ZASE-42233 format. One line per 10 residues: number of its first residue (from 1); their letters; for each residue x, y, z of N, C-alpha, C, O, CB. Coordinates in Angstrom, 3 decimals. Glycine has a CB too. Layout:
<dogus>
NUM	A	X/Y/Z/X/Y/Z/X/Y/Z/X/Y/Z/X/Y/Z  ...
</dogus>
This chain:
<dogus>
1	MSEKYPVATR	-5.818/-16.422/-0.175/-6.552/-15.218/-0.354/-7.845/-15.790/-0.922/-7.752/-16.900/-1.446/-5.810/-14.116/-1.300  -9.123/-15.156/-0.894/-10.103/-15.550/-1.368/-10.180/-15.734/-3.145/-9.607/-15.017/-3.965/-10.975/-14.682/-0.764  -10.868/-16.647/-3.361/-10.898/-16.861/-5.031/-11.849/-15.586/-5.664/-11.881/-15.368/-6.875/-11.721/-18.585/-5.496  -12.468/-14.935/-4.863/-13.318/-13.681/-5.061/-12.467/-12.696/-5.624/-13.037/-11.879/-6.348/-13.964/-13.123/-3.758  -11.237/-12.571/-5.470/-10.637/-11.385/-5.646/-9.133/-11.921/-6.458/-8.510/-12.969/-6.290/-10.494/-10.552/-4.080  -8.899/-10.973/-7.212/-7.638/-11.309/-8.248/-6.171/-11.352/-7.369/-6.200/-10.641/-6.365/-7.518/-9.945/-9.568  -5.223/-11.898/-7.548/-4.008/-11.722/-6.933/-3.602/-10.281/-7.061/-3.378/-9.729/-8.138/-3.008/-12.636/-7.493  -3.517/-9.660/-5.767/-3.034/-8.281/-5.832/-1.606/-7.993/-6.304/-0.714/-8.827/-6.148/-3.164/-7.731/-4.547  -1.417/-6.918/-6.826/-0.126/-6.631/-7.372/0.522/-5.303/-6.646/-0.083/-4.621/-5.818/-0.288/-6.434/-8.965  1.650/-5.100/-7.035/2.195/-3.718/-6.553/1.628/-2.623/-6.994/1.400/-1.631/-6.302/3.473/-3.506/-6.846
11	EDHDDFCVNE	1.342/-2.768/-8.307/0.697/-1.975/-8.866/-0.774/-1.206/-8.222/-0.967/-0.009/-8.013/0.577/-2.661/-9.922  -1.668/-2.343/-8.014/-2.932/-2.348/-7.376/-2.662/-1.686/-6.028/-3.281/-0.654/-5.768/-3.546/-3.802/-7.256  -1.693/-2.246/-5.043/-1.552/-1.599/-3.964/-1.018/0.034/-4.163/-1.431/0.880/-3.370/-0.659/-2.468/-3.177  -0.180/0.374/-5.147/0.058/1.940/-5.468/-1.431/2.506/-5.809/-1.938/3.399/-5.131/1.204/2.197/-6.903  -2.110/1.882/-6.964/-3.396/2.721/-7.405/-4.086/3.109/-6.088/-4.191/4.304/-5.814/-4.497/1.824/-8.415  -4.547/2.199/-5.286/-5.001/1.987/-3.960/-4.638/3.384/-3.003/-5.481/4.115/-2.485/-4.258/0.578/-3.400  -3.079/3.543/-2.919/-2.706/4.564/-2.248/-3.240/5.997/-2.878/-3.852/6.817/-2.194/-1.269/4.441/-2.155  -2.933/6.182/-4.242/-3.247/7.140/-5.021/-4.499/7.419/-4.952/-4.751/8.525/-4.475/-2.913/6.953/-6.148  -5.375/6.775/-5.273/-7.020/6.942/-5.232/-7.503/7.352/-3.825/-8.483/8.095/-3.766/-7.820/5.479/-5.625  -6.891/6.926/-2.654/-7.355/7.223/-1.353/-6.474/8.309/-0.785/-6.439/8.583/0.415/-7.370/5.984/-0.474
21	KWELVRGAQG	-5.893/8.801/-1.549/-5.064/10.109/-1.399/-3.955/9.963/-0.202/-3.830/10.876/0.615/-6.118/11.412/-1.046  -3.186/8.823/-0.136/-2.256/8.771/0.892/-1.124/9.636/0.318/-1.002/9.832/-0.891/-1.840/7.285/1.284  -0.239/10.182/1.326/0.895/11.183/0.798/2.078/10.154/0.719/2.319/9.261/1.531/1.263/12.619/1.910  2.816/10.487/-0.512/4.013/10.042/-0.871/5.077/10.501/-0.043/5.376/11.691/-0.145/4.237/10.339/-2.119  5.716/9.769/0.773/6.716/10.087/1.743/8.060/10.435/1.261/8.689/9.533/0.707/6.844/9.039/2.600  8.653/11.691/1.388/9.767/12.114/0.868/11.058/12.186/1.671/10.957/12.602/2.826/9.482/13.227/0.410  12.146/11.870/1.257/13.419/11.767/2.029/13.961/13.237/2.489/13.360/14.213/2.040/14.538/11.011/1.096  14.984/13.425/3.297/15.590/14.546/3.896/15.775/15.679/2.703/15.715/16.885/2.941/17.009/14.084/4.602  15.973/15.208/1.581/16.413/15.994/0.279/14.896/16.425/-0.385/14.973/17.064/-1.434/17.460/14.887/-0.906  13.828/16.196/0.019/12.644/16.326/-0.452/12.555/15.359/-1.620/11.580/15.600/-2.331/12.374/17.705/-0.762
31	KPVKHHRTYE	13.166/14.514/-1.949/12.900/13.463/-2.941/12.097/12.347/-2.716/11.955/12.108/-1.517/13.966/12.970/-3.307  11.518/11.578/-3.482/10.764/10.121/-3.166/11.947/9.274/-2.713/13.049/9.161/-3.251/9.925/9.334/-4.609  11.420/8.636/-1.474/12.411/7.569/-1.073/12.725/6.618/-2.179/11.775/6.283/-2.886/11.894/6.766/0.108  13.907/6.127/-2.443/14.331/5.127/-3.462/14.225/3.849/-3.456/14.099/3.280/-4.540/15.392/5.189/-3.668  14.244/3.238/-2.475/14.245/1.682/-2.111/12.935/1.374/-2.306/12.660/0.499/-3.127/14.712/1.242/-0.612  12.000/1.979/-1.649/10.687/1.646/-1.815/9.636/2.909/-1.839/9.828/3.937/-1.190/10.382/0.692/-0.726  8.581/2.699/-2.619/7.476/3.657/-2.743/6.914/3.694/-1.418/6.271/2.713/-1.044/6.409/3.286/-3.820  7.081/4.819/-0.548/6.285/4.688/0.842/5.344/5.958/0.990/5.607/7.138/0.758/7.382/4.620/2.212  4.397/5.487/1.357/3.002/6.261/1.450/2.793/6.199/3.209/3.208/5.378/4.027/1.527/5.317/0.408  1.910/7.526/3.384/1.520/7.581/4.748/-0.090/8.350/4.587/-0.442/9.178/3.747/2.785/8.513/5.733
41	LTLWDGRILR	-0.866/7.753/5.690/-2.121/8.350/5.591/-2.298/8.762/7.171/-2.023/7.958/8.061/-3.312/7.302/4.920  -2.727/9.934/7.408/-3.123/10.586/8.845/-4.656/10.199/9.035/-5.524/10.532/8.227/-2.915/12.407/8.888  -4.854/9.589/9.990/-6.328/9.163/10.500/-6.681/10.329/11.222/-5.894/11.143/11.705/-6.450/7.776/11.490  -8.291/10.362/11.274/-8.820/11.152/12.258/-8.423/11.334/13.544/-8.377/12.394/14.168/-9.823/10.878/12.360  -8.083/10.024/13.977/-7.609/9.896/15.497/-6.264/10.310/15.592/-5.696/10.077/16.659/-7.694/8.434/16.096  -5.770/10.758/14.880/-4.424/11.155/14.780/-3.218/10.031/14.544/-2.021/10.318/14.531/-4.191/11.873/16.012  -3.690/8.885/14.385/-2.576/7.801/14.063/-2.167/7.921/12.499/-2.933/8.410/11.669/-3.175/6.183/14.389  -0.866/7.417/12.180/-0.564/7.562/10.953/-0.243/6.206/10.411/0.682/5.578/10.925/0.449/8.512/10.815  -0.821/5.777/9.567/-0.633/4.586/8.726/0.375/4.824/7.794/0.433/5.841/7.103/-1.833/4.173/8.026  1.380/3.660/7.757/2.597/3.770/6.562/2.522/2.296/6.044/2.441/1.203/6.604/4.388/4.210/7.204
51	TRISRPVDRT	2.591/2.771/4.575/2.882/1.419/3.559/3.944/1.615/2.605/4.188/2.728/2.138/1.605/1.011/2.628  4.648/0.472/2.268/5.750/0.433/1.554/5.363/-0.293/0.297/4.642/-1.279/0.443/6.857/-0.165/2.303  5.724/0.037/-0.889/5.499/-0.770/-2.038/7.110/-0.971/-2.668/7.750/-0.022/-3.120/4.338/0.040/-3.135  7.564/-2.208/-2.613/8.936/-2.456/-3.432/8.835/-1.981/-4.752/7.789/-1.960/-5.401/9.354/-3.957/-3.548  10.038/-1.566/-5.173/10.106/-1.149/-6.604/10.909/-2.153/-7.275/11.887/-2.688/-6.752/10.710/0.275/-6.819  10.428/-2.428/-8.583/9.607/-1.738/-9.305/8.094/-1.702/-9.117/7.479/-2.767/-9.069/9.867/-2.092/-10.409  7.434/-0.480/-9.001/6.009/-0.747/-8.958/5.486/-1.330/-10.115/5.413/-0.611/-11.111/5.287/0.392/-8.711  5.052/-2.665/-10.195/4.619/-3.393/-11.324/3.681/-4.327/-11.078/3.151/-4.371/-9.968/5.598/-3.979/-11.936  3.310/-5.290/-12.169/2.322/-6.092/-12.092/2.863/-7.422/-11.058/2.264/-8.486/-10.895/1.893/-6.449/-13.627  3.867/-7.102/-10.576/4.178/-8.398/-9.855/3.352/-8.645/-8.479/3.226/-7.831/-7.564/5.738/-8.404/-9.520
61	GYAASMWAHI	2.812/-9.970/-8.546/1.945/-10.298/-7.528/2.397/-10.654/-6.081/3.500/-11.170/-5.903/1.274/-11.290/-7.999  1.677/-10.423/-5.197/2.039/-10.685/-3.689/1.593/-11.955/-3.355/0.522/-12.435/-3.726/1.421/-9.686/-2.677  2.457/-12.521/-2.621/1.869/-13.944/-1.921/0.764/-13.666/-1.000/0.684/-12.569/-0.449/3.010/-14.769/-1.011  -0.175/-14.689/-0.783/-1.257/-14.502/-0.109/-1.003/-14.044/1.348/-1.669/-13.152/1.874/-1.987/-15.661/-0.197  0.006/-14.713/1.971/0.294/-14.161/3.354/0.806/-12.824/3.509/0.586/-12.136/4.505/1.207/-14.956/3.997  1.537/-12.438/2.449/2.092/-11.011/2.508/1.037/-10.131/2.234/1.052/-9.069/2.856/3.237/-10.728/1.529  0.023/-10.354/1.356/-1.034/-9.252/1.116/-2.001/-9.212/2.115/-2.562/-8.126/2.266/-1.759/-9.399/-0.157  -2.408/-10.355/3.002/-3.094/-10.168/4.164/-2.666/-9.513/5.286/-3.454/-8.950/6.045/-3.393/-11.154/4.524  -1.041/-9.551/5.513/-0.374/-8.684/6.257/-0.553/-7.211/6.030/-0.914/-6.415/6.897/0.856/-8.998/6.139  -0.217/-6.872/4.557/-0.557/-5.435/4.145/-1.967/-5.133/4.526/-2.107/-4.285/5.407/-0.379/-5.195/2.585
71	LREQLEVTAD	-2.906/-5.611/4.080/-4.069/-5.063/4.196/-4.633/-5.014/5.855/-5.357/-4.091/6.229/-4.952/-5.865/3.217  -4.260/-5.972/6.653/-4.138/-5.812/7.831/-3.510/-4.796/8.957/-4.064/-4.256/9.914/-3.816/-6.623/7.878  -2.095/-4.727/8.478/-1.374/-3.964/9.308/-0.864/-2.546/8.927/-0.507/-1.618/9.653/-0.385/-4.706/9.618  -0.928/-2.644/7.671/-0.576/-1.348/6.917/-1.587/-0.439/6.450/-1.512/0.767/6.681/0.125/-1.643/5.791  -2.616/-1.010/5.744/-3.614/-0.402/5.156/-5.028/-0.237/6.017/-5.878/0.640/5.865/-3.779/-1.130/3.952  -5.029/-1.295/6.930/-6.197/-1.436/7.655/-7.381/-1.286/7.140/-8.143/-0.372/7.454/-6.198/-0.748/8.544  -7.656/-2.285/6.205/-9.012/-2.348/5.267/-9.148/-3.688/5.188/-8.143/-4.391/5.281/-8.978/-1.671/3.723  -10.135/-4.127/5.044/-10.454/-5.514/4.452/-10.522/-5.562/2.816/-10.650/-4.632/2.019/-11.904/-5.996/5.045  -10.386/-7.037/2.584/-10.185/-7.162/0.939/-11.390/-6.681/0.058/-11.331/-6.430/-1.146/-9.946/-8.752/0.513  -12.482/-6.597/0.859/-13.647/-5.920/0.360/-13.528/-4.439/0.303/-13.932/-3.831/-0.688/-14.782/-6.262/1.160
81	AFW	-13.068/-3.914/1.177/-13.043/-2.252/1.121/-11.909/-1.941/0.028/-12.036/-0.931/-0.663/-12.594/-1.454/2.776  -10.747/-2.830/-0.153/-9.784/-2.605/-0.888/-10.136/-2.760/-2.459/-9.707/-1.967/-3.297/-8.775/-3.427/-0.415  -10.882/-3.760/-2.740/-11.320/-4.138/-4.111/-12.572/-3.112/-4.468/-13.143/-3.191/-5.556/-11.791/-5.815/-4.158
</dogus>
């Protein structure tokens, strides 16, 4: 990852989803999914993006390759847009 940005954490990932108004996915009984915190965002073109954050949501940092995957495949944003 670029030295321009700090190492992204699970907490940064969660804060992004909350700030960008992603919806927390609920299970069949209406409670949040327990294994991961899972969010969805419906885009203007009808596609639904989904991202999962392993618990606990804390300051644990992501490996650079994992974070690049999350940005590209799940959030569909650049590092500039994320930070």
